[in-house]
Rosetta silent file (secondary structure, phi, psi, omega in degrees, C-alpha in Angstrom):
SEQUENCE: MALTLLPGTAQAHTLLVMGDSLSAAYGIDPQAGWVSLLERKLGKGYPVINASISGETTSGGAARLPELLKQHHPDIVLLELGGNDGLRGLSPQQMKVNLAKMVERSRAEGARVLLLGIEVPPNYGPAYTNAFRNVFTQLADEYGLPLVPFLLEDVDLDSMLQADGIHPTAEAQPIILANVWAKLEPMLADDVDDQR
SCORE:     score description
SCORE:     0.000 S_00000001
   1 L     0.000  125.778  179.600  158.247  179.498  -77.833 S_00000001
   2 L   -78.776  140.301  177.700  155.670  178.596  -80.448 S_00000001
   3 L   -98.072  117.143 -179.598  153.047  176.071  -79.452 S_00000001
   4 L  -124.317  148.750 -178.236  152.471  173.534  -82.190 S_00000001
   5 L  -125.645  155.350  174.816  150.252  170.484  -82.249 S_00000001
   6 L   -70.097  149.309  176.283  150.085  167.397  -84.367 S_00000001
   7 L   -56.915  139.587  177.637  147.341  167.351  -87.014 S_00000001
   8 L    92.318   -7.333  179.748  144.131  165.994  -85.630 S_00000001
   9 L  -100.286   -2.341 -173.136  144.760  167.073  -82.046 S_00000001
  10 H   -61.108  -37.908 -176.447  143.293  170.559  -82.371 S_00000001
  11 H   -59.979  -31.722 -179.760  139.829  169.567  -81.180 S_00000001
  12 H   -74.486   -6.326 -177.130  141.293  168.496  -77.845 S_00000001
  13 H  -121.970   30.855  176.231  142.690  171.979  -77.378 S_00000001
  14 L   -73.473  139.390  175.798  139.624  174.090  -77.972 S_00000001
  15 E  -107.960  132.856  178.000  139.180  177.087  -75.676 S_00000001
  16 E  -114.811  121.592  177.911  135.675  178.165  -74.647 S_00000001
  17 E  -100.987  115.067  176.411  135.191  181.708  -73.356 S_00000001
  18 E  -105.822  101.820 -175.661  132.100  182.088  -71.169 S_00000001
  19 E  -144.619 -170.612  178.558  131.758  185.779  -70.506 S_00000001
  20 L  -115.271 -149.744 -175.345  129.693  188.922  -70.654 S_00000001
  21 L   -61.611  -26.264 -179.906  130.151  192.224  -72.496 S_00000001
  22 L   -66.144  -26.544  178.007  133.790  192.482  -71.363 S_00000001
  23 L  -104.615   -9.563  179.867  134.573  189.417  -73.474 S_00000001
  24 L   -94.147    8.099  177.677  131.957  190.075  -76.174 S_00000001
  25 L    58.561   43.221  179.881  133.766  193.255  -77.321 S_00000001
  26 L   -57.845  128.688  172.585  130.799  195.470  -76.459 S_00000001
  27 L    79.101    1.633  178.512  130.926  198.837  -78.207 S_00000001
  28 L  -132.541  170.377  175.425  134.056  198.129  -80.245 S_00000001
  29 L   -60.004  125.129 -179.207  134.979  196.231  -83.402 S_00000001
  30 H   -53.156  -32.200 -179.990  134.718  192.542  -82.435 S_00000001
  31 H   -68.936  -15.955  179.188  138.089  191.921  -84.093 S_00000001
  32 H   -92.113   -9.170 -177.858  139.656  194.359  -81.614 S_00000001
  33 L   -69.475  157.545 -174.474  138.330  192.526  -78.555 S_00000001
  34 H   -63.807  -29.922  179.996  140.706  190.579  -76.317 S_00000001
  35 H   -69.051  -41.188  175.883  139.177  187.227  -77.292 S_00000001
  36 H   -65.752  -38.059  176.290  139.828  187.878  -80.985 S_00000001
  37 H   -62.983  -38.652  177.350  143.340  189.023  -80.131 S_00000001
  38 H   -63.663  -44.072 -179.025  143.828  185.774  -78.214 S_00000001
  39 H   -59.783  -42.652  178.937  142.598  183.737  -81.152 S_00000001
  40 H   -67.877  -36.735  179.843  145.107  185.438  -83.461 S_00000001
  41 H   -64.739  -39.936 -176.407  147.911  184.980  -80.931 S_00000001
  42 H   -77.276  -34.945 -177.141  147.238  181.243  -80.609 S_00000001
  43 L    81.723 -171.867 -169.906  146.781  180.473  -84.297 S_00000001
  44 L   -70.134  -19.886 -177.696  144.902  177.573  -85.866 S_00000001
  45 L   -68.604  -16.081 -177.400  146.072  174.917  -83.403 S_00000001
  46 L  -130.306   86.971  176.775  143.807  176.310  -80.677 S_00000001
  47 L   -60.593  137.135  178.793  140.256  177.108  -81.805 S_00000001
  48 E  -114.570  118.491  177.037  138.669  179.747  -79.579 S_00000001
  49 E   -99.801  115.061  179.280  134.898  179.653  -79.144 S_00000001
  50 E   -96.300  100.295 -179.884  133.593  182.969  -77.812 S_00000001
  51 L   -99.253   23.544 -178.046  130.246  182.188  -76.185 S_00000001
  52 L   -77.130  142.857  179.663  130.136  185.535  -74.387 S_00000001
  53 L  -132.249  128.321  176.685  126.895  187.531  -74.359 S_00000001
  54 L   -59.868  134.811 -179.657  126.538  191.151  -73.282 S_00000001
  55 L    87.658   -3.113 -176.716  124.390  191.371  -70.155 S_00000001
  56 L   -65.381  139.192  173.730  124.979  187.738  -69.190 S_00000001
  57 L  -106.005  172.605  178.092  124.762  186.829  -65.508 S_00000001
  58 H   -65.490  -32.584  178.697  126.222  183.805  -63.761 S_00000001
  59 H   -68.535  -38.637  176.608  122.791  182.162  -63.698 S_00000001
  60 H   -65.644  -41.966  178.380  122.432  182.622  -67.455 S_00000001
  61 H   -63.608  -41.796  179.454  125.917  181.269  -68.038 S_00000001
  62 H   -62.941  -34.290  179.564  125.260  178.259  -65.822 S_00000001
  63 H   -72.721  -35.209 -177.244  122.117  177.499  -67.828 S_00000001
  64 H   -82.827  -25.750 -169.123  123.900  177.764  -71.198 S_00000001
  65 H   -60.676  -45.480 -175.191  127.125  175.985  -70.335 S_00000001
  66 H   -54.216  -43.216 -179.441  126.104  172.289  -70.446 S_00000001
  67 H   -67.681  -38.161  179.305  125.031  172.459  -74.095 S_00000001
  68 H   -66.120  -37.830  178.082  128.152  174.422  -75.063 S_00000001
  69 H   -63.856  -42.952 -179.999  130.384  171.824  -73.384 S_00000001
  70 H   -67.416  -34.666 -176.787  128.679  169.007  -75.270 S_00000001
  71 H   -74.608  -40.290 -169.614  128.872  170.908  -78.552 S_00000001
  72 H  -109.565  -17.093 -179.406  132.507  172.056  -78.405 S_00000001
  73 L    46.901   57.260 -176.351  134.300  169.660  -75.983 S_00000001
  74 L   -69.972  151.992  172.542  136.721  172.369  -74.819 S_00000001
  75 L   -84.870  -34.807 -179.713  140.033  171.594  -73.155 S_00000001
  76 E  -132.810  133.601  173.514  139.990  174.917  -71.274 S_00000001
  77 E  -109.252  122.472  174.711  137.040  177.062  -70.186 S_00000001
  78 E   -95.614  112.160 -170.677  137.801  180.723  -69.522 S_00000001
  79 E  -102.844  105.833 -177.193  135.118  181.789  -67.069 S_00000001
  80 E  -125.197   77.843  179.058  134.504  185.548  -67.058 S_00000001
  81 L  -138.669  157.658  179.018  131.138  186.151  -65.432 S_00000001
  82 L   130.178  -26.595 -178.388  129.840  188.029  -62.404 S_00000001
  83 H   -57.656  -42.136 -179.048  130.066  191.646  -63.475 S_00000001
  84 H   -74.109  -29.416  171.926  126.369  191.888  -64.303 S_00000001
  85 H   -59.542  -45.775 -178.616  125.445  190.154  -61.056 S_00000001
  86 H   -65.653  -43.056 -179.674  127.397  192.886  -59.283 S_00000001
  87 H   -64.534  -26.325  178.829  125.906  195.751  -61.274 S_00000001
  88 L   -93.210   -0.773  179.369  122.426  194.448  -60.404 S_00000001
  89 L    69.567   26.591 -179.937  123.288  194.001  -56.742 S_00000001
  90 L   -74.297  161.805 -174.498  122.580  190.271  -56.874 S_00000001
  91 L   -62.065  122.554  174.408  123.695  187.983  -54.066 S_00000001
  92 H   -60.314  -32.818  179.760  127.448  187.237  -54.082 S_00000001
  93 H   -65.855  -41.628  177.491  126.667  183.920  -52.426 S_00000001
  94 H   -68.457  -36.243  175.843  124.337  182.910  -55.253 S_00000001
  95 H   -58.869  -43.395  179.362  126.917  184.112  -57.756 S_00000001
  96 H   -62.889  -42.456  177.899  129.442  181.806  -56.101 S_00000001
  97 H   -59.275  -45.291 -178.892  127.014  178.873  -56.293 S_00000001
  98 H   -64.065  -44.283  179.951  126.437  179.524  -60.002 S_00000001
  99 H   -66.337  -38.938  178.079  130.154  179.818  -60.785 S_00000001
 100 H   -61.623  -39.928  176.498  130.908  176.677  -58.761 S_00000001
 101 H   -59.131  -41.490 -178.105  128.323  174.785  -60.829 S_00000001
 102 H   -68.612  -38.796  176.827  130.073  175.935  -63.982 S_00000001
 103 H   -63.007  -47.737 -177.194  133.473  174.873  -62.671 S_00000001
 104 H   -65.337  -41.341  179.807  132.161  171.450  -61.666 S_00000001
 105 H   -65.646  -41.749  179.014  130.304  170.926  -64.938 S_00000001
 106 H   -60.856  -45.743 -179.456  133.363  171.941  -66.960 S_00000001
 107 H   -65.979  -36.598  179.169  135.564  169.525  -65.033 S_00000001
 108 H   -62.672  -27.045  179.048  133.016  166.743  -65.372 S_00000001
 109 L   -94.342    8.991  174.944  133.333  167.154  -69.145 S_00000001
 110 L    88.533   10.929 -179.026  137.131  166.999  -68.963 S_00000001
 111 L   -99.851  148.354  170.627  137.878  170.716  -69.224 S_00000001
 112 E   -93.951  158.469 -173.693  140.127  172.802  -67.031 S_00000001
 113 E  -122.366  133.040  168.441  138.971  176.235  -65.884 S_00000001
 114 E  -109.018  121.002 -176.216  140.701  179.612  -65.836 S_00000001
 115 E   -93.987  125.865 -179.553  138.766  182.017  -63.612 S_00000001
 116 E  -110.046  108.600 -175.986  138.743  185.667  -64.678 S_00000001
 117 L   -84.353  161.270  179.841  137.763  187.954  -61.810 S_00000001
 118 L  -142.440  156.109  176.421  136.191  191.383  -61.997 S_00000001
 119 L  -106.991  156.857  175.583  135.596  194.236  -59.575 S_00000001
 120 L  -113.552  152.923  174.927  132.365  196.161  -59.100 S_00000001
 121 L   -59.295  156.377 -173.811  131.933  199.903  -58.541 S_00000001
 122 H   -79.262   17.859 -174.563  131.586  200.807  -54.847 S_00000001
 123 H   -55.004  -35.544 -174.366  127.917  201.816  -55.233 S_00000001
 124 H   -93.349    7.187  176.827  126.633  199.120  -52.867 S_00000001
 125 L    93.695  163.337 -174.160  129.153  199.835  -50.122 S_00000001
 126 H   -64.503  -33.345 -178.615  132.345  198.155  -48.912 S_00000001
 127 H   -63.005  -45.494  179.389  130.672  195.059  -47.456 S_00000001
 128 H   -66.829  -44.726 -178.793  129.136  194.122  -50.822 S_00000001
 129 H   -58.378  -43.577  179.902  132.287  195.051  -52.748 S_00000001
 130 H   -68.622  -42.032  178.953  134.437  192.842  -50.511 S_00000001
 131 H   -62.194  -39.848  179.254  131.973  189.935  -50.574 S_00000001
 132 H   -63.774  -49.666 -178.702  131.868  190.164  -54.377 S_00000001
 133 H   -60.549  -40.029 -176.221  135.660  190.241  -54.714 S_00000001
 134 H   -66.373  -23.618  179.152  136.048  187.334  -52.290 S_00000001
 135 H   -55.347  -44.799 -175.169  133.883  185.054  -54.451 S_00000001
 136 H   -70.095  -43.139  179.849  136.669  184.726  -57.004 S_00000001
 137 H   -68.304  -37.498  178.295  139.480  184.128  -54.519 S_00000001
 138 H   -64.209  -44.406  178.997  137.381  181.623  -52.569 S_00000001
 139 H   -62.868  -43.502  179.688  136.533  179.657  -55.712 S_00000001
 140 H   -60.579  -41.434 -179.997  140.164  179.677  -56.840 S_00000001
 141 H   -68.691  -46.699 -174.546  141.247  178.368  -53.427 S_00000001
 142 H   -67.448  -34.197 -176.284  138.505  175.760  -53.078 S_00000001
 143 H  -106.614    0.047 -178.679  138.923  174.321  -56.571 S_00000001
 144 L    63.761   42.105 -175.231  142.639  174.974  -57.084 S_00000001
 145 L   -94.903  143.237  166.248  141.946  177.203  -60.091 S_00000001
 146 L   -66.264  140.231 -173.641  144.307  179.610  -61.800 S_00000001
 147 E  -133.509  131.672  163.517  142.861  183.082  -61.244 S_00000001
 148 E   -94.539  105.842 -171.540  143.189  186.471  -62.877 S_00000001
 149 L   -58.671  -39.505 -178.838  142.071  188.509  -59.827 S_00000001
 150 L  -141.768  111.566 -175.524  140.968  191.559  -61.835 S_00000001
 151 L   -55.794  -33.737 -175.195  140.512  191.321  -65.593 S_00000001
 152 L   -96.493   18.381  176.428  141.048  195.064  -66.036 S_00000001
 153 L   -53.014  134.072  178.576  144.269  195.245  -63.997 S_00000001
 154 L    73.547   -0.169  172.074  146.590  197.960  -65.438 S_00000001
 155 L   -79.316  128.931  178.892  143.814  199.357  -67.649 S_00000001
 156 L   -72.919  104.225 -174.191  143.693  203.145  -67.185 S_00000001
 157 L   -73.947   -5.859  175.252  140.119  203.526  -65.989 S_00000001
 158 L   -88.964  -34.834 -173.214  140.250  207.272  -66.647 S_00000001
 159 L  -116.767  -10.248 -174.398  141.259  207.142  -70.314 S_00000001
 160 L  -115.835   25.859  173.133  140.521  203.582  -71.505 S_00000001
 161 E  -114.115  149.475  176.049  136.811  203.262  -70.817 S_00000001
 162 L   -68.922  177.160 -174.834  134.009  204.017  -73.242 S_00000001
 163 L   -59.873  -23.159 -179.827  131.567  206.853  -72.583 S_00000001
 164 L   -75.595   -8.692  178.582  129.448  204.605  -70.341 S_00000001
 165 L    74.495    9.549 -176.853  132.310  204.435  -67.851 S_00000001
 166 L  -121.837  -46.684 -170.151  132.093  200.628  -67.717 S_00000001
 167 L   -93.995  133.793 -179.352  133.301  199.039  -70.926 S_00000001
 168 E   -67.873  150.888  176.004  136.957  199.154  -72.012 S_00000001
 169 L   -79.767  175.139  176.751  137.975  200.763  -75.285 S_00000001
 170 H   -61.449  -33.639 -178.757  139.829  199.001  -78.094 S_00000001
 171 H   -63.982  -25.791 -178.298  143.077  200.467  -76.711 S_00000001
 172 H   -80.999  -17.923 -170.256  142.539  198.536  -73.467 S_00000001
 173 H   -63.200  -41.536  176.715  142.117  195.141  -75.104 S_00000001
 174 H   -61.554  -31.654  177.557  145.829  194.219  -75.468 S_00000001
 175 H   -68.200  -43.007  177.545  146.270  194.957  -71.745 S_00000001
 176 H   -61.064  -44.743  178.448  143.345  192.688  -70.900 S_00000001
 177 H   -59.168  -41.390  179.827  144.827  189.975  -73.105 S_00000001
 178 H   -61.588  -38.735  177.608  148.168  190.314  -71.308 S_00000001
 179 H   -62.539  -43.977  179.936  146.390  189.790  -67.964 S_00000001
 180 H   -68.242  -44.243 -174.758  144.695  186.647  -69.270 S_00000001
 181 H   -60.535  -35.496 -178.723  147.808  185.360  -71.050 S_00000001
 182 H   -57.806  -32.995  179.484  149.894  185.433  -67.876 S_00000001
 183 H   -97.599  -26.843 -177.537  147.670  182.688  -66.416 S_00000001
 184 H   -78.190  -38.280 -175.360  146.639  180.950  -69.637 S_00000001
 185 H   -55.858  -44.681  177.612  150.097  180.380  -71.098 S_00000001
 186 H   -61.806  -32.356  177.529  151.177  177.920  -68.365 S_00000001
 187 H   -66.830  -37.576  178.990  147.967  175.938  -68.947 S_00000001
 188 H   -71.950  -36.412  176.686  148.766  175.690  -72.660 S_00000001
 189 H   -62.623  -36.805  175.670  152.346  174.671  -71.889 S_00000001
 190 H   -60.593  -38.718  178.446  150.938  171.846  -69.770 S_00000001
 191 H   -60.908  -44.812 -178.812  148.971  170.711  -72.819 S_00000001
 192 H   -64.126  -42.064  178.268  152.121  170.580  -74.931 S_00000001
 193 H   -59.794  -38.969 -179.791  153.954  168.636  -72.213 S_00000001
 194 H   -65.487  -26.107 -178.070  151.076  166.136  -72.124 S_00000001
 195 H   -76.779  -19.520 -173.885  151.487  165.541  -75.873 S_00000001
 196 L   -79.505    0.000    0.000  155.139  164.478  -75.476 S_00000001
């Protein structure tokens, strides 16, 4: 089913992607990244603002978000941050506080939030890995957020990562988009229902 909007309503359906290198198409052609693929899939009725920055942490995202919300007035914020916190061994509890701030700020500006979770390598041990993973499920439960538990679900981590062993290749991007789309599409359908 194609999603179409009346002229003049597009601004109310802007999507803002707040992410790190996984959403900034690090190491590949930006046009091949999942955010660009999403933009093409949606068409002109849904402008997609990619405010993702490689290396971004949740604290950096929390600091940048208020100005981006005022500038773009998004209807939906796709929140994909935390990976760099995990790679640096930063506190999962502080990460949760930062992400919660972003959820609350987004909602205060009238936007809904789709939370995109990520896993960290087991370098810091199972206790850290579990605490990190739980941040996303706890936030989704506490705020009633749609959640993609693991952004790279179904990506072949043996053959679809770049040489650094962290960043997905261009071949992985359609899979990532499919993971996001499964949770995003119902949110967009709600928008269309609201227009009727």
